[in-house]
C-alpha positions as CSV (number, residue, x, y, z in Angstrom):
1,M,-160.2,73.6,4.9
2,A,-163.6,74.0,3.2
3,M,-166.5,71.8,4.3
4,R,-166.7,70.3,0.8
5,E,-163.1,69.1,1.1
6,N,-163.9,67.6,4.5
7,V,-166.8,65.7,3.1
8,V,-164.7,64.3,0.2
9,L,-161.9,63.5,2.6
10,F,-164.4,61.6,4.8
11,L,-165.6,59.5,1.9
12,A,-162.0,58.8,0.8
13,L,-161.0,57.6,4.2
14,W,-164.1,55.6,4.6
15,I,-163.5,53.7,1.3
16,V,-159.8,53.1,2.0
17,L,-160.4,51.9,5.6
18,S,-163.3,49.7,4.5
19,A,-161.2,48.2,1.7
20,L,-158.4,47.4,4.2
21,L,-160.6,46.0,6.9
22,S,-163.3,44.1,5.0
23,P,-162.8,40.4,4.9
24,S,-164.9,39.9,1.8
25,T,-166.0,41.8,-1.3
26,E,-169.7,41.6,-0.2
27,I,-168.9,43.4,3.1
28,F,-166.8,46.0,1.4
29,L,-169.6,46.8,-1.1
30,T,-172.1,47.1,1.7
31,V,-169.9,49.3,3.8
32,A,-169.0,51.5,0.8
33,L,-172.7,51.9,0.1
34,I,-173.2,53.1,3.7
35,G,-170.3,55.5,3.3
36,I,-171.7,57.0,0.1
37,L,-175.2,57.4,1.6
38,I,-173.7,59.1,4.7
39,T,-171.7,61.4,2.4
40,L,-174.8,62.3,0.4
41,E,-176.8,63.0,3.5
42,I,-174.1,65.2,5.2
43,G,-172.8,66.9,2.0
44,E,-176.1,67.7,0.5
45,F,-175.7,71.4,1.0
46,Y,-171.9,71.5,0.5
47,L,-171.2,69.5,-2.6
48,P,-171.7,70.7,-6.1
49,R,-174.5,69.3,-8.2
50,D,-172.2,67.2,-10.5
51,V,-170.5,65.6,-7.5
52,K,-173.8,64.7,-5.9
53,D,-175.1,63.3,-9.2
54,S,-172.0,61.0,-9.6
55,L,-172.4,59.9,-5.9
56,K,-176.0,59.1,-6.5
57,F,-175.1,57.1,-9.6
58,S,-172.6,55.2,-7.5
59,A,-175.1,54.7,-4.8
60,Y,-177.6,53.2,-7.3
61,L,-175.0,50.8,-8.6
62,L,-174.1,49.7,-5.1
63,L,-177.8,49.3,-4.2
64,L,-178.1,47.0,-7.2
65,A,-175.1,45.0,-6.0
66,F,-176.5,44.9,-2.5
67,A,-179.9,43.6,-3.8
68,F,-178.0,40.9,-5.7
69,I,-176.0,40.0,-2.6
70,V,-179.2,39.8,-0.5
71,A,-181.0,37.7,-3.1
72,R,-178.0,35.3,-3.3
73,K,-177.9,34.9,0.5
74,V,-181.7,34.3,0.7
75,Y,-181.3,31.7,-2.0
76,E,-178.5,30.0,0.0
77,V,-180.7,29.9,3.1
78,I,-183.7,28.5,1.2
79,K,-181.7,25.9,-0.6
């Protein structure tokens, strides 16, 4: 199996396991973000440019969601 296939398989397993084991959507989104960032770091040399671009776009969207989650939690603590 090629390294590119291993990297994609890792990300797929990561997302499926995090979806099954996460008790809330917030935790799932955070763990999915971590998985995508790990995949981008490891697969930098093995993934084609279009796959890396789509993973980066997904990472940016999840970073935005993460910032929203953190802001909401900070607001709950301050309130």
